[in-house]
C-alpha positions as CSV (number, residue, x, y, z in Angstrom):
1,M,-13.9,-1.6,14.4
2,N,-11.3,0.8,13.3
3,S,-7.6,0.4,13.4
4,N,-7.1,2.4,16.6
5,N,-9.8,0.5,18.4
6,I,-8.2,-2.8,17.5
7,E,-4.8,-1.5,18.6
8,H,-6.2,-0.3,21.9
9,K,-8.0,-3.7,22.6
10,L,-4.8,-5.6,21.8
11,S,-2.8,-3.4,24.1
12,E,-5.4,-4.0,26.9
13,L,-5.1,-7.7,26.4
14,V,-1.3,-7.6,26.6
15,K,-1.4,-5.6,29.8
16,E,-4.1,-7.8,31.3
17,F,-2.2,-11.0,30.6
18,G,1.3,-9.6,30.6
19,E,2.1,-10.2,34.3
20,A,0.3,-13.6,34.5
21,V,1.9,-16.4,36.4
22,E,-0.2,-19.3,35.1
23,P,1.1,-21.0,31.9
24,Q,-2.3,-20.5,30.2
25,H,-2.3,-16.8,31.0
26,R,1.3,-16.4,29.7
27,K,0.3,-18.2,26.5
28,L,-2.6,-15.8,26.1
29,A,-0.3,-12.9,26.7
30,Q,2.1,-14.2,24.0
31,L,-0.8,-14.7,21.6
32,A,-2.1,-11.2,22.3
33,E,1.3,-9.7,21.7
34,K,1.7,-11.7,18.5
35,A,-1.7,-10.5,17.3
36,K,-0.7,-6.9,18.1
37,E,2.6,-7.3,16.1
38,N,0.8,-8.9,13.2
39,H,-1.8,-6.1,13.1
40,Q,1.0,-3.5,13.0
41,K,2.8,-5.4,10.2
42,L,-0.5,-5.6,8.3
43,E,-1.0,-1.8,8.6
44,Q,2.6,-1.2,7.4
45,S,2.0,-3.5,4.4
46,L,-1.2,-1.8,3.5
47,S,0.5,1.6,3.7
48,S,3.3,0.4,1.5
49,L,0.8,-1.1,-0.9
50,Q,-1.1,2.2,-1.1
51,E,2.1,4.1,-1.8
52,L,3.0,1.7,-4.6
53,L,-0.4,2.0,-6.1
54,D,-0.1,5.8,-6.1
55,Y,3.3,5.5,-7.8
56,L,1.8,3.1,-10.4
57,R,-1.0,5.6,-11.1
58,V,1.5,8.3,-11.8
59,C,3.6,6.1,-14.0
60,I,0.5,5.1,-16.0
61,K,-0.6,8.7,-16.4
62,Y,2.9,9.6,-17.6
63,Q,2.9,6.7,-20.1
64,V,-0.5,7.8,-21.5
65,F,0.8,11.4,-21.8
66,D,3.9,10.1,-23.6
67,L,1.9,7.9,-26.0
68,E,-0.4,10.8,-26.9
69,A,2.5,13.1,-27.6
70,T,4.2,10.4,-29.7
71,R,1.0,10.0,-31.7
72,R,0.8,13.7,-32.3
73,E,4.4,13.8,-33.3
74,N,4.0,10.9,-35.7
75,E,0.9,12.5,-37.3
76,Y,2.9,15.8,-37.8
77,L,5.8,14.0,-39.3
78,R,3.6,11.9,-41.7
79,K,2.0,15.2,-42.8
80,L,5.4,16.7,-43.5
81,L,6.4,13.6,-45.5
82,E,3.1,13.7,-47.5
83,D,3.6,17.4,-48.2
84,A,7.2,16.9,-49.3
85,A,6.2,14.0,-51.6
86,S,3.5,16.1,-53.3
């Protein structure tokens, strides 16, 4: 089941039980509405998590790039020191 299908089914349940008079039906309507809200919150959390993971990937790539540049610079400076000492 995909996300849209779940959302549609939950909406149908809310509509079906939304105007119920019996206490059991009202409770089912409340539960269906709560499930729908929880599903939406879960989707938002997953979206936020995906964005954070993407940002973390970019940060790690930048750190690797910076580390490699620092190593090259250190190697160059060591060579200059060795040449100056000779």
